[in-house]
C-alpha positions as CSV (number, residue, x, y, z in Angstrom):
1,M,-54.6,-3.4,-72.2
2,P,-54.4,-2.2,-75.9
3,Q,-52.8,1.1,-76.4
4,P,-54.6,2.7,-79.5
5,L,-52.9,6.1,-78.9
6,F,-49.4,4.7,-78.6
7,G,-46.8,6.9,-80.4
8,R,-49.2,9.9,-80.4
9,T,-48.8,13.1,-78.4
10,A,-51.5,15.1,-76.7
11,L,-51.9,18.5,-75.1
12,V,-54.5,18.8,-72.4
13,T,-55.1,22.3,-71.1
14,G,-56.2,22.5,-67.5
15,G,-55.0,19.0,-66.9
16,S,-54.1,19.1,-63.1
17,R,-57.5,18.5,-61.7
18,G,-61.2,17.5,-62.3
19,I,-62.1,16.6,-65.8
20,G,-58.8,17.6,-67.2
21,R,-56.9,15.3,-65.0
22,A,-59.2,12.3,-65.8
23,I,-58.6,13.1,-69.5
24,A,-54.9,13.3,-69.2
25,E,-54.7,10.0,-67.2
26,R,-57.0,8.3,-69.6
27,L,-55.1,9.4,-72.8
28,A,-51.7,8.4,-71.2
29,Q,-53.3,5.0,-70.2
30,E,-54.0,4.5,-73.9
31,G,-50.5,5.3,-74.9
32,A,-50.2,8.9,-75.7
33,T,-47.4,11.0,-74.4
34,V,-49.4,13.8,-72.5
35,A,-48.5,17.4,-71.9
36,L,-50.9,19.0,-69.4
37,T,-51.0,22.6,-68.4
38,Y,-51.8,24.1,-65.1
39,N,-52.1,27.7,-63.8
40,A,-52.4,27.9,-59.8
41,C,-51.2,24.7,-58.4
42,K,-47.9,23.2,-59.6
43,A,-48.1,20.5,-56.9
44,A,-51.4,19.2,-58.3
45,A,-50.0,19.0,-61.8
46,D,-46.9,17.1,-60.5
47,E,-49.1,14.7,-58.8
48,V,-50.9,13.9,-62.1
49,V,-47.7,13.3,-63.9
50,E,-46.3,11.1,-61.2
51,T,-49.5,9.1,-61.2
52,I,-49.3,8.7,-64.9
53,K,-45.7,7.7,-64.7
54,R,-46.3,5.2,-61.9
55,A,-48.8,3.5,-64.2
56,G,-46.3,3.3,-67.0
57,G,-47.3,6.2,-69.0
58,S,-45.5,9.4,-70.2
59,A,-46.5,12.9,-69.2
60,F,-45.1,16.3,-68.2
61,A,-46.6,19.5,-67.0
62,L,-46.4,23.1,-68.4
63,H,-47.4,26.3,-66.6
64,A,-49.7,28.7,-68.5
65,D,-52.2,31.3,-67.3
66,L,-54.6,31.1,-70.2
67,A,-56.4,34.2,-69.0
68,D,-53.4,35.9,-70.5
69,A,-53.4,35.8,-74.3
70,E,-49.6,36.5,-74.2
71,A,-49.1,33.2,-72.3
72,I,-50.0,31.0,-75.5
73,A,-46.8,31.5,-77.5
74,P,-44.3,30.8,-74.5
75,L,-46.6,27.7,-73.8
76,F,-45.9,26.2,-77.3
77,E,-42.3,27.2,-77.2
78,Q,-42.0,25.0,-73.9
79,L,-44.0,22.3,-75.5
80,D,-41.9,22.2,-78.6
81,R,-38.7,21.8,-76.6
82,E,-40.3,19.0,-74.5
83,L,-41.6,17.1,-77.4
84,I,-38.5,17.4,-79.4
85,E,-36.4,16.2,-76.5
86,R,-38.7,13.1,-75.9
87,N,-39.6,12.2,-79.6
88,G,-37.3,14.0,-81.9
89,S,-40.3,16.0,-83.3
90,K,-42.7,18.8,-82.1
91,T,-45.7,17.2,-83.9
92,L,-48.9,17.2,-81.9
93,H,-51.7,14.6,-82.5
94,I,-54.3,15.4,-80.1
95,L,-55.4,18.9,-78.6
96,V,-57.8,18.9,-75.8
97,N,-59.1,22.5,-74.9
98,N,-60.3,21.8,-71.3
99,A,-59.0,24.8,-69.1
100,G,-61.7,26.7,-67.5
101,N,-62.6,28.8,-64.4
102,S,-65.6,29.1,-62.2
103,G,-68.7,30.5,-63.9
104,W,-71.1,31.2,-61.1
105,G,-72.7,34.5,-60.9
106,G,-76.0,35.8,-62.5
107,L,-77.0,38.9,-64.1
108,R,-77.2,41.1,-61.2
109,E,-73.7,40.0,-59.8
110,A,-71.8,40.2,-63.2
111,T,-69.1,42.7,-63.6
112,P,-67.1,43.6,-66.9
113,D,-64.0,42.0,-65.3
114,N,-65.9,38.7,-64.5
115,W,-67.1,38.8,-68.1
116,D,-63.6,39.4,-69.5
117,T,-62.0,36.7,-67.4
118,L,-64.6,34.0,-68.2
119,F,-64.5,34.7,-72.0
120,A,-60.8,35.0,-71.9
121,V,-60.4,31.4,-70.6
122,H,-63.5,29.7,-72.0
123,A,-63.6,31.3,-75.4
124,R,-60.5,33.4,-76.4
125,A,-57.9,30.8,-75.1
126,P,-59.1,27.8,-77.1
127,F,-59.4,30.0,-80.4
128,F,-55.7,31.1,-79.9
129,V,-54.5,27.8,-78.7
130,V,-55.8,26.1,-81.8
131,Q,-54.1,28.8,-84.0
132,A,-50.8,28.2,-82.2
133,A,-51.2,24.4,-82.5
134,L,-52.0,24.3,-86.3
135,S,-48.3,24.5,-87.3
136,R,-47.6,21.5,-85.1
137,L,-50.9,19.4,-85.6
138,S,-50.5,16.4,-87.7
139,D,-52.8,15.5,-90.7
140,N,-55.6,13.4,-89.3
141,G,-55.1,15.0,-86.0
142,R,-57.8,15.5,-83.3
143,I,-59.1,18.6,-81.6
144,I,-61.6,18.1,-78.8
145,N,-63.2,21.1,-77.0
146,I,-64.7,20.8,-73.6
147,S,-68.0,22.6,-73.7
148,S,-71.0,22.3,-71.4
149,A,-74.6,21.3,-71.6
150,A,-75.1,24.9,-70.5
151,G,-73.9,25.8,-74.0
152,S,-77.1,24.7,-75.6
153,R,-79.4,24.7,-72.6
154,A,-78.5,28.1,-70.9
155,M,-78.7,28.4,-67.2
156,S,-79.8,31.8,-65.7
157,A,-77.5,31.2,-62.7
158,V,-74.5,31.4,-65.1
159,P,-75.3,33.3,-68.2
160,I,-71.8,34.4,-69.0
161,Y,-70.5,30.9,-68.7
162,S,-73.4,29.6,-70.8
163,M,-72.6,32.2,-73.4
164,A,-68.9,31.3,-73.5
165,K,-69.7,27.7,-74.0
166,A,-72.1,28.4,-76.7
167,S,-69.3,30.2,-78.5
168,I,-67.2,27.0,-78.2
169,N,-69.9,25.0,-79.9
170,N,-69.9,27.5,-82.9
171,L,-66.1,27.5,-83.1
172,T,-66.1,23.7,-83.0
173,Q,-68.2,23.6,-86.2
174,A,-66.3,26.4,-87.9
175,L,-63.0,24.6,-87.2
176,A,-64.3,21.2,-88.5
177,Q,-65.2,23.1,-91.7
178,E,-61.6,24.6,-92.2
179,L,-59.5,21.7,-91.0
180,G,-61.6,18.9,-92.6
181,P,-59.5,18.8,-95.8
182,Y,-56.4,17.9,-93.6
183,G,-58.4,14.9,-92.1
184,I,-58.4,16.9,-88.7
185,T,-61.7,16.2,-86.8
186,V,-63.0,18.8,-84.4
187,N,-65.5,17.9,-81.9
188,A,-66.8,19.2,-78.5
189,V,-67.9,17.2,-75.4
190,A,-70.5,18.9,-73.4
191,P,-70.6,17.5,-69.8
192,G,-73.8,17.9,-67.6
193,W,-73.4,17.7,-63.8
194,V,-70.1,16.1,-63.0
195,C,-68.6,15.6,-59.6
196,T,-65.8,18.2,-59.6
197,D,-64.8,20.8,-57.0
198,M,-66.4,23.6,-59.2
199,N,-69.8,22.3,-58.0
200,T,-69.1,21.2,-54.5
201,A,-71.6,23.6,-52.9
202,V,-74.3,22.2,-55.2
203,R,-73.5,18.7,-54.2
204,E,-73.6,19.5,-50.5
205,N,-77.2,20.6,-50.9
206,A,-79.3,17.5,-50.5
207,D,-82.4,19.1,-52.1
208,M,-80.4,20.3,-55.1
209,V,-78.7,16.8,-55.5
210,K,-82.2,15.1,-55.3
211,L,-83.5,17.6,-58.0
212,I,-80.6,17.1,-60.3
213,E,-80.6,13.4,-60.1
214,G,-84.4,13.3,-60.6
215,D,-83.9,15.2,-63.7
216,T,-81.1,12.9,-65.0
217,A,-82.3,9.8,-67.0
218,L,-79.4,7.6,-65.5
219,G,-80.2,8.9,-62.0
220,R,-76.8,10.2,-60.8
221,F,-74.0,12.8,-61.1
222,G,-71.3,12.1,-63.6
223,E,-67.8,11.1,-62.9
224,T,-64.8,12.7,-64.5
225,S,-64.0,9.3,-65.8
226,D,-67.3,9.3,-67.7
227,I,-66.2,12.4,-69.6
228,A,-62.7,11.1,-70.2
229,A,-64.0,8.0,-71.8
230,V,-65.8,10.1,-74.5
231,V,-62.8,12.2,-75.0
232,A,-60.7,9.0,-75.5
233,Y,-63.1,7.7,-78.3
234,L,-62.8,11.1,-80.0
235,A,-59.0,11.0,-79.8
236,S,-59.0,7.5,-81.2
237,N,-59.0,6.3,-85.0
238,E,-62.5,5.0,-84.2
239,S,-63.9,8.4,-84.4
240,R,-62.4,9.2,-87.9
241,W,-65.8,9.8,-89.5
242,V,-67.1,12.1,-86.5
243,T,-66.5,15.7,-86.9
244,A,-68.3,19.1,-86.1
245,Q,-70.3,17.4,-83.4
246,V,-71.2,18.7,-79.8
247,I,-71.6,15.4,-77.9
248,E,-73.6,15.9,-74.7
249,A,-72.3,13.6,-72.0
250,S,-74.8,14.3,-69.3
251,G,-76.6,11.0,-68.4
252,G,-79.7,12.4,-70.1
253,Y,-80.1,15.5,-68.1
254,K,-83.3,17.5,-68.6
255,L,-84.7,15.2,-71.3
């Protein structure tokens, strides 16, 4: 198949499972050399790398706990070494801010520690990952933030998560303004209900599944590949005139 991303490099945070894994595999399939980060499970990250290599792609995994702001500088030092060894250059073409953690918990259950952890991963980390990437990011590069439909359609069951994702939407537009003169596009993809392990309990509840599917124009939960397809478009040259957008990929949820 054509490889529109051949010769490009990509960093996908949280690329060892779920939506991040699907994004890493799709970008590699389209020719990019993919660096993916993981936190808790090295084995899962190694499995993604091996899957990509077996399919003829190029990938490697880097450990980073993005709840810790001090982990970002070492992450990019590792990334530089790996890219220089492979390509002779530390240039980065595509950055996907995908890493996340579970956001369940309403107003009554929330704690300051819960708040801090969610905002550290979903809001602070993308900001400072972009800051660190700027000296490596090529002109006409791509930044793609993974947001959520909850960022613009708040859910009372996950108020902290909804607020953090709303902040990513705002950051996306601010970065698009600042980086536009360099030809760098900045967009966000906002998934709706997608089949991932973060919402397994919801999908095991038949009544909830019926309710969600009934509220979705396309009548089903999304697959991780549905989100990866939108990211692949935004990473490609075909999206060169698209920036500052929050693209909801929800199958038409809650229309």
